[in-house]
C-alpha positions as CSV (number, residue, x, y, z in Angstrom):
1,M,42.7,-3.1,-23.7
2,V,43.3,-5.7,-21.3
3,N,47.0,-5.8,-20.0
4,K,48.8,-9.0,-20.1
5,R,50.6,-8.0,-17.0
6,H,48.0,-7.4,-14.0
7,F,48.4,-10.7,-12.6
8,L,52.1,-11.6,-12.4
9,N,53.8,-8.7,-12.7
10,T,55.0,-8.5,-8.9
11,R,56.8,-11.2,-7.5
12,E,58.2,-11.5,-4.1
13,K,61.5,-13.6,-4.0
14,T,62.0,-15.5,-0.3
15,S,64.9,-17.6,0.6
16,P,64.9,-21.2,-0.3
17,P,63.6,-23.7,0.5
18,A,60.4,-21.0,0.5
19,L,58.2,-21.2,-2.4
20,E,58.0,-17.7,-4.9
21,R,54.9,-15.8,-3.5
22,V,52.7,-14.2,-6.4
23,V,51.7,-11.0,-5.1
24,Y,48.6,-9.3,-6.6
25,T,49.5,-5.5,-7.6
26,P,47.7,-4.7,-10.6
27,P,49.4,-1.3,-12.9
28,A,48.4,2.0,-12.3
29,S,46.5,2.1,-15.8
30,Y,43.9,-0.8,-14.8
31,G,43.4,0.7,-11.8
32,L,40.5,-1.6,-9.9
33,D,41.1,-3.9,-6.9
34,I,39.7,-7.3,-8.5
35,E,40.1,-9.2,-11.5
36,V,37.7,-11.1,-13.5
37,I,39.4,-13.4,-16.2
38,P,38.2,-16.0,-18.9
39,F,40.7,-18.4,-18.5
40,A,41.4,-17.8,-22.3
41,I,43.0,-14.7,-21.2
42,L,44.4,-15.4,-18.6
43,R,46.3,-18.2,-20.6
44,T,48.1,-15.6,-22.2
45,R,49.4,-14.0,-19.1
46,I,50.9,-16.9,-17.7
47,L,54.5,-17.0,-19.4
48,E,56.8,-19.8,-19.5
49,N,54.1,-22.0,-17.9
50,R,54.6,-20.4,-14.6
51,F,51.7,-21.5,-12.8
52,R,53.1,-25.0,-13.7
53,Q,55.1,-24.5,-10.6
54,A,53.8,-24.0,-7.4
55,H,53.3,-20.9,-6.1
56,Q,52.5,-19.0,-2.7
57,I,49.3,-16.4,-3.2
58,N,48.9,-13.3,-1.3
59,F,45.3,-13.0,-2.7
60,Y,42.0,-14.6,-2.8
61,L,41.6,-16.6,-5.7
62,M,38.3,-18.1,-7.1
63,L,38.0,-20.8,-9.7
64,L,35.0,-22.1,-11.5
65,I,35.0,-24.7,-14.0
66,T,33.1,-24.3,-17.0
67,E,33.8,-26.6,-19.6
68,G,36.6,-30.1,-18.9
69,S,38.4,-30.6,-16.0
70,S,41.3,-29.9,-13.8
71,T,43.2,-30.9,-10.9
72,P,44.7,-28.1,-9.0
73,V,47.0,-28.7,-6.2
74,V,46.7,-26.9,-3.3
75,D,49.1,-26.8,-0.5
76,Y,50.2,-30.1,-1.8
77,R,46.8,-31.7,-1.5
78,P,45.1,-32.6,-5.4
79,I,42.2,-31.3,-5.6
80,E,40.4,-32.9,-8.6
81,C,38.0,-30.3,-10.4
82,N,35.0,-30.9,-13.2
83,K,32.5,-28.5,-15.1
84,G,31.1,-27.0,-12.2
85,T,33.0,-27.0,-9.6
86,L,34.1,-23.3,-7.8
87,L,37.0,-23.6,-5.5
88,L,37.8,-20.6,-3.2
89,L,41.4,-20.2,-2.0
90,S,43.1,-17.8,0.6
91,P,46.0,-16.1,1.0
92,N,49.4,-17.7,1.6
93,Q,48.3,-21.1,-0.3
94,A,50.4,-22.7,-2.4
95,L,48.8,-23.1,-6.1
96,Q,49.7,-25.2,-8.6
97,F,47.2,-25.0,-11.3
98,D,47.7,-25.9,-15.5
99,L,45.2,-24.3,-18.0
100,H,45.8,-26.9,-20.2
101,E,43.3,-26.4,-23.7
102,G,40.7,-28.8,-22.7
103,C,39.5,-26.6,-19.6
104,D,37.7,-24.0,-19.6
105,G,36.3,-21.6,-17.0
106,W,37.0,-18.1,-14.9
107,M,39.2,-16.7,-12.4
108,I,39.0,-14.2,-9.9
109,I,41.3,-12.3,-8.2
110,F,40.9,-9.5,-4.9
111,K,42.1,-8.8,-1.4
112,A,40.1,-9.7,1.8
113,E,40.2,-5.7,2.0
114,F,38.1,-5.3,-1.1
115,L,35.3,-6.7,0.8
116,T,33.6,-3.7,2.8
117,S,32.1,-5.0,6.0
118,S,28.6,-4.0,7.8
119,N,25.9,-6.1,9.3
120,E,24.1,-6.7,6.1
121,D,26.9,-8.6,4.7
122,A,27.4,-11.3,7.6
123,G,26.7,-14.1,5.1
124,V,29.8,-13.0,3.0
125,N,31.7,-13.0,6.3
126,I,30.4,-17.2,6.7
127,F,31.6,-18.0,3.4
128,M,35.1,-16.0,3.5
129,A,35.6,-17.7,7.2
130,N,35.4,-21.1,5.6
131,A,38.6,-20.3,3.4
132,M,39.8,-17.7,5.8
133,H,43.8,-19.2,6.0
134,G,42.2,-22.5,5.8
135,A,41.6,-25.7,3.3
136,A,40.1,-24.5,0.1
137,A,36.5,-24.1,0.0
138,K,34.8,-26.4,-2.5
139,L,31.2,-26.7,-4.4
140,N,29.8,-28.2,-7.1
141,L,27.5,-26.4,-8.5
142,A,24.5,-28.2,-10.0
143,A,23.7,-26.9,-13.7
144,D,21.0,-24.1,-13.2
145,A,23.7,-22.9,-10.3
146,E,26.7,-23.0,-12.4
147,S,24.6,-20.9,-14.9
148,I,23.8,-18.4,-12.6
149,I,27.4,-18.2,-11.1
150,C,29.0,-17.9,-14.3
151,A,26.3,-15.7,-16.0
152,R,27.1,-13.3,-12.8
153,M,31.1,-13.6,-13.5
154,K,30.8,-12.7,-17.0
155,Q,28.9,-9.5,-16.0
156,M,31.4,-8.3,-13.4
157,H,34.1,-8.6,-16.6
158,A,32.3,-7.2,-18.8
159,D,31.8,-4.3,-15.9
160,T,35.6,-4.0,-15.4
161,L,35.9,-3.1,-19.3
162,A,32.9,-0.5,-19.0
163,A,33.6,2.9,-19.4
164,G,33.4,5.3,-16.1
165,T,35.7,6.2,-13.4
166,K,38.1,4.1,-11.0
167,A,36.2,4.9,-8.5
168,M,32.5,4.0,-9.0
169,K,34.0,1.0,-11.2
170,N,35.5,-0.4,-8.2
171,A,32.3,0.5,-5.7
172,M,29.9,-1.1,-8.6
173,L,32.4,-4.4,-8.3
174,R,32.9,-4.9,-4.8
175,F,29.0,-5.0,-4.4
176,E,28.4,-7.2,-6.9
177,L,31.6,-9.5,-5.0
178,Q,29.3,-9.4,-2.3
179,A,26.0,-10.6,-4.3
180,L,27.9,-13.2,-5.6
181,M,29.5,-14.1,-2.4
182,L,26.2,-14.1,-0.8
183,R,24.7,-16.5,-3.4
184,L,27.6,-19.2,-2.9
185,T,26.6,-18.9,1.0
186,M,23.0,-19.6,0.2
187,L,24.3,-22.9,-2.4
188,G,26.8,-23.9,0.1
189,E,24.4,-23.6,3.2
190,Q,22.0,-25.7,1.0
191,M,24.3,-28.3,-0.1
192,A,25.3,-28.6,3.7
193,E,22.1,-29.3,5.0
194,A,20.8,-32.0,2.3
195,E,23.9,-34.0,3.9
196,P,24.6,-36.0,7.0
197,H,26.9,-34.2,9.4
198,P,29.4,-35.8,11.9
199,A,29.0,-34.0,15.4
200,E,32.4,-32.6,14.8
201,L,31.2,-30.9,11.5
202,S,27.9,-29.5,13.5
203,R,29.7,-28.3,16.1
204,F,32.2,-26.8,13.9
205,R,29.4,-24.3,12.1
206,R,27.9,-23.3,15.2
207,F,31.2,-22.3,16.2
208,R,31.7,-20.4,13.1
209,K,28.1,-18.6,13.3
210,L,28.8,-17.8,17.3
211,V,32.2,-16.3,16.0
212,E,30.9,-13.9,13.2
213,E,28.4,-12.6,16.1
214,K,30.8,-12.3,18.8
215,F,34.3,-12.2,17.6
216,A,34.4,-8.3,18.0
217,H,33.7,-8.7,21.5
218,Q,34.3,-12.3,22.8
219,H,38.5,-13.6,21.9
220,A,38.5,-16.3,24.2
221,V,38.2,-19.9,23.2
222,A,36.9,-21.0,26.5
223,D,33.8,-18.5,26.2
224,Y,33.0,-20.0,22.9
225,A,33.6,-23.6,24.1
226,A,31.0,-22.9,27.1
227,E,28.3,-21.9,25.3
228,L,28.2,-24.9,22.7
229,G,28.4,-26.8,25.7
230,C,31.7,-28.4,25.0
231,T,35.6,-28.7,26.1
232,V,38.0,-26.4,24.4
233,K,39.7,-29.7,23.5
234,S,36.5,-31.2,21.6
235,L,35.8,-27.8,20.0
236,T,39.7,-27.0,18.6
237,R,39.6,-30.6,17.2
238,A,36.3,-29.7,15.6
239,T,37.7,-26.4,14.1
240,Q,41.0,-28.3,13.0
241,A,39.1,-31.1,11.1
242,A,37.0,-28.1,9.5
243,V,39.4,-25.7,8.2
244,T,43.0,-27.0,9.4
245,M,43.2,-24.9,12.0
246,G,43.0,-24.7,15.9
247,A,39.7,-22.7,17.2
248,K,41.9,-20.0,18.9
249,E,43.6,-19.1,15.6
250,Y,40.3,-19.0,13.7
251,I,39.3,-16.4,16.0
252,A,42.2,-14.6,15.8
253,A,42.4,-14.5,11.9
254,R,38.4,-13.8,11.8
255,I,39.4,-10.5,14.3
256,N,42.4,-9.7,12.6
257,L,40.3,-9.4,8.7
258,E,38.0,-6.9,10.4
259,A,41.2,-5.1,11.7
260,K,42.5,-4.5,8.5
261,R,38.8,-3.5,6.5
262,L,38.8,-1.1,9.6
263,L,42.2,0.2,9.0
264,T,41.6,0.3,4.7
265,H,38.1,1.3,4.9
266,T,37.7,4.1,7.2
267,Q,39.8,6.4,9.2
268,M,39.1,5.4,12.8
269,P,42.1,5.9,15.0
270,V,43.9,2.9,15.7
271,T,42.9,3.1,19.3
272,I,39.2,3.1,18.0
273,I,39.5,0.3,16.2
274,A,40.9,-1.7,19.0
275,E,37.9,-0.9,21.0
276,V,35.9,-1.6,18.5
277,L,37.4,-4.9,18.3
278,G,37.3,-5.7,21.9
279,F,40.8,-5.0,23.2
280,D,40.9,-3.2,26.2
281,E,44.4,-1.2,25.6
282,A,45.0,-0.5,22.0
283,T,49.0,-1.7,22.6
284,N,47.6,-5.4,23.0
285,F,46.0,-4.1,19.6
286,V,48.8,-3.2,18.4
287,K,51.0,-6.2,19.1
288,F,48.2,-8.8,17.9
289,F,48.4,-7.3,14.8
290,K,52.1,-7.4,14.4
291,R,51.8,-10.8,15.1
292,N,48.7,-11.6,12.4
293,S,49.8,-9.3,10.2
294,G,53.5,-8.9,10.0
295,M,53.2,-5.0,10.7
296,A,52.1,-2.2,12.4
297,P,48.2,-1.3,12.3
298,N,49.5,2.5,11.0
299,A,51.7,1.0,8.5
300,F,49.4,-1.2,7.1
301,R,46.9,1.8,6.8
302,K,49.4,3.6,5.3
303,L,50.0,0.9,2.2
304,H,46.2,-0.1,1.7
305,Y,44.0,3.1,3.0
306,S,44.9,5.4,-1.1
307,I,44.8,2.5,-2.7
308,Y,41.3,1.5,-2.0
309,N,39.7,4.7,-1.3
């Protein structure tokens, strides 16, 4: 039986005028680190029209519209979504979403730490980078692509209900999510190549690719700008236009995401993680992580490692 309390069962109160923060903390009886939810089930969970008011989310959230239309408001900006629209939101974004009866589709909820990191999933990392602490990533899928993505989501939903240990189901769903993200990455790149792009967007795409290749040992914006043959100012402007954040913040967000994955999915000492991520001193890494995550690396590991392993 699907527990109706999975999605909105824990909320953090913040001081006015901050938004109420929606925290994804599934009950122990569910035990999985990802939810794949059809809108019909989701409507039964959102009591008192809660999501019609803006909330700040602390997880990644993917929406696929399969029937009708909706206009979610993300960071106070309305985004028109019709049949075939796929939307990916990132942690700390504000979301206001009306699940009216004329709209149908799927929602996937997961934390960034749910995706493992490896040399083979660079495409996943690239797609995540599009939404990482920036504007919502949006794809308008053609009918055949929508059908494929919808089928994958249906299968993932069925797998959350299948017999098996929680560890086995979490592992299977992790691989399924990686495959889904890779497919969306390919679709997004195909759509991008079919349209003309301004110079700034082209520059950002080259920067994004370089960051994925070199973030673990190259942290300075100036080094990336030199490789791209542009100034730091023009690179920052291109990044700001693409994902509403500066180049320095973009690099830091990618390093921080990898740090969280290593802390969550490995037993590497913090000193080794610091070295892997290109910090000359572990103390510098600790300061960086605390500044970007709000807690020390060991505290983050203590909070997340037992949940995901």
